[in-house]
Structures are given as structure tokens and as C-alpha cells.
C-alpha positions in Angstrom: 17.3 -8.3 40.5 21.0 -7.3 41.3 22.3 -8.8 44.1 24.7 -7.5 46.8 27.4 -10.0 45.6 27.0 -8.6 42.1 28.9 -5.3 43.1 31.4 -5.9 45.6 33.7 -3.1 47.1 36.8 -2.9 49.3 34.6 -1.1 51.8 32.1 -4.1 52.3 35.0 -6.5 53.2 36.5 -3.8 55.4 33.3 -3.8 57.3 33.4 -7.7 57.5 36.6 -7.6 58.9 35.5 -5.1 61.5 32.8 -7.4 62.8 35.3 -10.5 62.9 38.4 -8.8 64.3 39.5 -12.3 66.3 40.1 -13.9 62.9 42.6 -11.4 61.8 42.5 -9.3 58.7 41.0 -11.2 55.2 42.2 -9.7 52.0 39.8 -10.7 49.5 41.5 -11.7 45.8 39.2 -11.9 42.9 40.7 -13.6 39.9 39.4 -14.7 36.4 38.9 -18.3 37.1 39.9 -21.5 39.3 43.1 -22.2 37.1 44.4 -19.0 38.3 44.1 -19.5 41.8 47.3 -21.3 42.3 49.5 -19.0 40.4 48.4 -15.7 42.3 48.3 -17.7 45.8 51.8 -18.7 45.3 52.8 -15.0 44.3 51.0 -13.5 47.4 52.3 -16.3 49.9 55.6 -15.0 49.3 54.7 -11.9 51.2 52.6 -13.4 53.9 52.2 -11.3 57.1 51.1 -12.2 60.3 47.3 -11.6 61.1 46.8 -11.2 57.4 45.0 -13.9 55.3 44.7 -13.9 51.7 41.3 -15.5 50.0 41.7 -16.0 46.3 38.7 -17.2 44.1 36.9 -16.1 40.8 34.9 -13.0 41.0 31.7 -14.5 40.6 30.7 -17.5 42.7 26.8 -17.5 42.0 26.6 -17.0 38.1 30.0 -18.8 37.5 30.7 -15.8 35.4 34.4 -15.7 34.5 36.9 -13.6 32.7 38.9 -10.4 32.8 35.5 -8.1 32.4 33.7 -9.9 35.4 36.9 -9.2 37.9 37.2 -5.5 36.4 33.6 -4.7 37.3 34.5 -4.8 41.0 35.4 -1.8 43.0 39.3 -2.6 44.1 40.3 -1.1 47.2 42.5 -1.8 50.5 40.3 -5.1 51.2 39.5 -6.4 47.6 42.2 -7.0 45.3 41.7 -7.8 41.6 44.1 -10.1 39.6 43.9 -10.3 35.6 45.5 -11.4 32.8 47.3 -8.5 31.0 46.6 -9.5 27.7 47.7 -6.5 25.5 46.7 -4.1 28.3 50.5 -4.0 29.9 51.9 -3.4 26.3 49.3 -0.5 25.4 50.7 1.1 28.8 47.8 3.4 29.7 46.8 4.6 26.2 43.6 3.1 26.3 40.9 3.2 29.0 41.0 -0.2 30.2 44.8 -0.5 30.2 44.9 2.9 32.0 42.7 1.6 34.8 44.8 -1.4 35.2 48.1 0.6 35.2 47.0 3.4 37.9 45.2 1.3 40.1 47.4 0.2 42.8 44.7 -2.5 44.1 44.5 -4.3 40.5 47.3 -6.6 39.8 48.3 -8.0 36.2 50.5 -10.7 34.7 52.7 -8.4 32.6 53.1 -11.1 30.5 50.2 -11.9 28.3 48.6 -14.4 30.4 49.6 -17.5 33.2 50.2 -19.8 30.4 53.1 -17.7 29.1 54.9 -18.3 32.4 54.1 -21.9 32.4 55.7 -22.1 29.1 59.1 -20.2 30.1 61.9 -21.8 27.7 64.4 -22.3 30.5 62.2 -24.7 32.3 61.1 -26.7 29.5 64.1 -29.2 29.6 63.2 -29.9 33.7 59.5 -30.6 32.5 60.5 -33.1 30.2 63.0 -34.8 32.7 60.1 -34.8 35.2 57.8 -36.3 32.4 60.3 -39.0 30.8 62.6 -39.5 33.8 65.5 -39.0 30.9 68.2 -36.4 31.3 68.8 -36.3 27.6 68.8 -33.1 26.1 67.4 -33.9 22.9 66.0 -30.5 21.9 67.1 -26.9 22.1 64.1 -25.2 23.7 65.9 -22.1 24.6 67.5 -21.6 21.5 64.0 -22.6 19.4 61.8 -20.1 21.5 64.5 -17.3 20.7 64.4 -18.1 16.9 60.3 -18.5 17.2 60.3 -15.2 19.1 62.1 -13.3 16.4 60.2 -14.6 13.6 57.0 -13.7 15.1 58.0 -10.5 16.4 57.0 -8.2 13.6 53.6 -9.6 13.2 53.0 -9.4 16.7 54.0 -6.0 16.8 51.6 -5.3 13.9 48.9 -7.0 15.7 49.4 -4.9 19.0 49.6 -1.7 17.2 46.3 -2.2 15.1 44.6 -3.5 18.4 45.5 -0.4 20.3 44.7 1.7 17.6 41.0 0.2 17.3 40.7 0.4 21.2 41.3 4.2 21.1 39.2 5.0 18.6 36.4 2.7 19.2 36.2 1.1 16.0 36.4 -2.6 14.9 40.0 -3.9 15.0 41.7 -5.1 12.0 41.4 -8.9 12.2 44.7 -10.5 12.3 44.0 -14.2 13.0 47.6 -15.1 13.7 47.0 -18.4 11.7 50.5 -18.4 10.5 52.2 -19.1 14.1 51.5 -22.6 14.3 53.5 -25.8 14.1 52.8 -29.4 12.6 52.1 -32.2 14.8 55.3 -34.0 13.1 57.9 -31.5 14.4 61.5 -32.6 13.2 63.0 -32.7 16.5 66.5 -34.1 15.8 67.7 -30.7 14.4 65.8 -28.6 17.0 62.8 -28.0 14.8 65.0 -26.1 11.9 62.6 -26.8 9.3 59.7 -26.0 11.1 60.9 -22.5 12.1 62.1 -21.9 8.3 58.2 -23.0 7.3 56.8 -20.5 10.1 59.2 -18.0 8.8 57.6 -18.1 5.1 54.2 -18.2 6.5 54.8 -15.0 8.8 56.2 -13.2 6.0 53.3 -14.2 3.7 50.8 -12.9 6.6 52.6 -9.7 7.1 52.3 -8.7 3.2 48.5 -8.9 3.5 48.7 -6.2 6.2 48.4 -2.6 5.9 51.5 -1.2 5.9 52.8 1.0 9.1 55.0 3.8 8.2 58.7 3.2 9.3 59.0 6.4 11.8 55.5 5.3 13.6 56.7 1.5 13.4 60.1 2.3 14.9 58.8 4.5 17.7 56.0 1.6 18.8 58.8 -1.0 19.0 60.8 1.4 21.0 57.7 1.9 23.4 57.2 -1.8 24.0 61.2 -2.4 24.0 61.0 0.1 27.2 58.1 -2.4 28.6 60.5 -5.3 28.1 59.3 -6.6 24.7 62.4 -7.6 22.5 62.6 -9.8 19.3 64.1 -12.7 21.2 61.4 -12.8 24.0 58.2 -12.2 22.1 56.8 -15.6 23.1 56.2 -14.0 26.6 53.6 -11.6 25.2 51.8 -13.4 22.6 48.3 -14.9 23.2 49.2 -17.5 26.2 46.6 -20.1 24.7 48.0 -20.0 21.3 51.6 -20.4 22.6 50.8 -23.3 24.8 48.2 -25.3 22.1 50.3 -24.6 18.9 53.8 -24.5 20.0 55.0 -25.7 23.4 52.3 -28.5 23.7 53.3 -30.1 20.2 57.3 -29.7 21.1 56.9 -31.3 24.5 54.4 -34.2 23.0 57.2 -35.2 20.2 59.9 -34.7 22.6 58.3 -36.7 25.4 57.2 -39.4 22.9 60.6 -40.0 21.6 62.3 -40.4 24.8 59.7 -42.4 26.4 60.1 -44.8 23.3 63.8 -44.6 23.4 63.8 -45.4 27.2 61.3 -48.5 26.5 63.9 -50.0 23.5 66.7 -49.5 26.0 65.2 -52.0 28.5 64.0 -54.5 25.6 67.6 -54.4 24.5 69.1 -55.3 27.8 70.3 -58.8 28.8 67.7 -59.1 31.2 65.0 -62.0 31.2 61.7 -61.3 29.4 59.9 -61.2 32.6 62.3 -58.6 34.1 61.9 -56.3 30.9 58.3 -56.7 31.3 58.4 -55.5 34.9 61.0 -52.7 34.3 58.4 -51.4 31.1 55.4 -51.5 33.5 57.2 -49.5 36.5 58.3 -46.9 34.0 54.9 -46.8 32.3 53.3 -46.6 35.8 55.8 -43.6 36.9 55.5 -41.6 33.7 51.7 -41.8 33.3 51.4 -40.3 36.9 53.6 -37.4 35.7 52.6 -36.4 32.3 54.0 -33.1 30.9 50.7 -31.1 30.9 50.2 -31.5 34.8 53.7 -30.5 35.3 53.4 -27.4 33.2 50.1 -26.3 35.2 51.8 -27.1 38.7 55.7 -26.0 38.4 56.7 -22.6 39.8 60.0 -22.4 38.1 59.2 -19.2 36.5 59.9 -17.0 39.3 63.1 -15.6 38.3 61.4 -14.1 35.1 61.8 -10.4 35.0 58.0 -10.0 34.6 57.2 -12.1 37.4 59.7 -9.8 39.4 57.4 -6.7 38.3 54.4 -8.3 40.0 56.4 -9.1 43.1 57.2 -5.6 43.2 53.7 -4.7 43.2 52.5 -7.1 45.8 55.3 -6.0 48.2 54.6 -2.6 47.5 50.6 -3.1 48.5 51.9 -4.9 51.6 53.9 -2.0 52.6 50.7 0.1 52.5 49.0 -2.4 54.6 51.6 -2.1 57.2 51.2 1.8 57.2 47.5 1.6 57.3 47.5 -0.9 60.3 50.2 1.1 62.2 48.1 4.2 61.8 45.0 2.5 62.9 46.5 1.8 66.3 
């Protein structure tokens, strides 16, 4: 049996607001899952207005069904906003049905980066994550340089991936399966030289995988690259647009594990080498352990908001600002 809450519309929430005028207007915002709520709440809070509340939660509470398709089945409107990860839809730029739906509907908001995880892994902020997780300000690893080199290496492979995925979506055929197995780091990254050996190995694997893919003629490929560059995808920032869980689990998490482990070990050795008494050394090591165990890098990555200066975040903010300007106009016209 279909429930009323299975197919919610903006009109339903508009009517509910009319019945509860004393509480002010409530804008419902549907997201893909609970983990997305803090991100979108922070974005919308920056444009808060008197007498307007935003309630952000996953699209389906009863069935616990999560994900992009669960969100997009709802009818977005003035009082019901939908917020989703872009995945590749931003890069498809209206060339497929779903990307067209997201691009043209002013009540659907997207991340522009592949997913929220990509923002959590912003290269410029990884050193700050290390500092908070280890209480060490030693700049052991060049995160920005590494992520730029990483991006340049995987750029061509990601272009091929997007091209064949878009082609499949347009034709309704099965997509060419590109597993991106090449994009992976070992668990024993040489952090002393900022992962140079890892990058060389990655370059070889990516080149081998590219050889196995059907070739795209140079004119078509260059035109596609130019289209994506106009959207913001460049060789040195590819990591913002690749699969977010892949970026986090295969790359950033492994980097941070190695760097944080090294710096914590270094800090404990520093305490042990001091001229303090054994009891003082033990106390200092325990204090350090207690401090750092409460703030591990994964917790910090999930909660930091240091991505706000990213040019893609600014695109989201522009969309939200435009929406609230619409709301202001509607409210004035209703008086």
C-alpha cells in the first residue's frame, strides 16, 4: 500500500505551514542519509532568515531507504528542497535525463564535487587535520603537492570514465565497466619523500589501465576535456570530482594513517628521551594518549568545515542565496 509520505510534494508542506503560521515557515530539506545532514545544515545556516526554519533529514524515515534515487523521486518545490551528491551529474551538464533534472530544477541542490567526502578531503586542510589529531605542527608531508600530482596522474583515466558513463546514460545501454582498480595506495606509503614512489607506481598502473580501454578519437576527447574544464575540472584538481568513497578510503585515509602514526610515535619518543623521571615520562605519555585518542583524524575529517573557500562550495552558496532571494520575493508578494 502506498503511504502519503512515499510521495511528498512542496504543496503538502506549504499547506502544513499555512496551518501552523505561528511557528513561522518551515522548509523541509531531504538529503541522501543522516551523514549528509551536518554538511547541508551548515550550508543553509549561512543564509538563515527570521521566521524561516530548515528541517534537514533523509527523504524516507519509515522505510529507512536512503540514497540519491530515494531523494529525487520527491517533487521538489518552494517548501521542499532536495539535496544530493552530484556523482557525475554535474559533469554531464544536462546531457543525461538525471543531470538535466538536477541542473534545471532550482529546488534541487547538488554538491558539484562528486560527493561530500571530496570536500572533507580538501588538500589544503589535511595538514590542519594532522595537527589536531597529533598535536604536532611538524609539516612532514606535502599534502597539496601530493594531491595535485595524484590528480594529474588520474586525470586521463577519469576523463575516460566520465565519457563512457555519459555515453551509456544517453544511449540507455550498459556502461563500459571501468573499475578504477589502479587508483589505490599501499598501506606502507613512504611519507618521508611525500609519497614520490607511490605516485610513480600509481602512474604506471593508470597507464596500463588506459591501454586496456577503447580509444577515444583526439578531437572528441579534446572537446570533452574543454567542456569539463569550463565546469571547473582541471588536471590538478581531479580529486574533487572522482568517487568520494574511493578518494577517502584508498588515498586520504591511508595517507593520514601513516603521517599521524609517524608523528605520534615521534612525539612519544621525544617524551621518553627527555631528562624527566620515569613517572613523569609515563604521565606525559598517558596525557598525550588521552588527548589524541579523543580526536582521531577520521572524526576531525567528518566534522571540520574548512572546505568553505573551495570554488565549488561557492557555487552551492550562490544557489542557496538565489533560493532565499526567491523566498523573500514570494513572502513580500503574499503580504
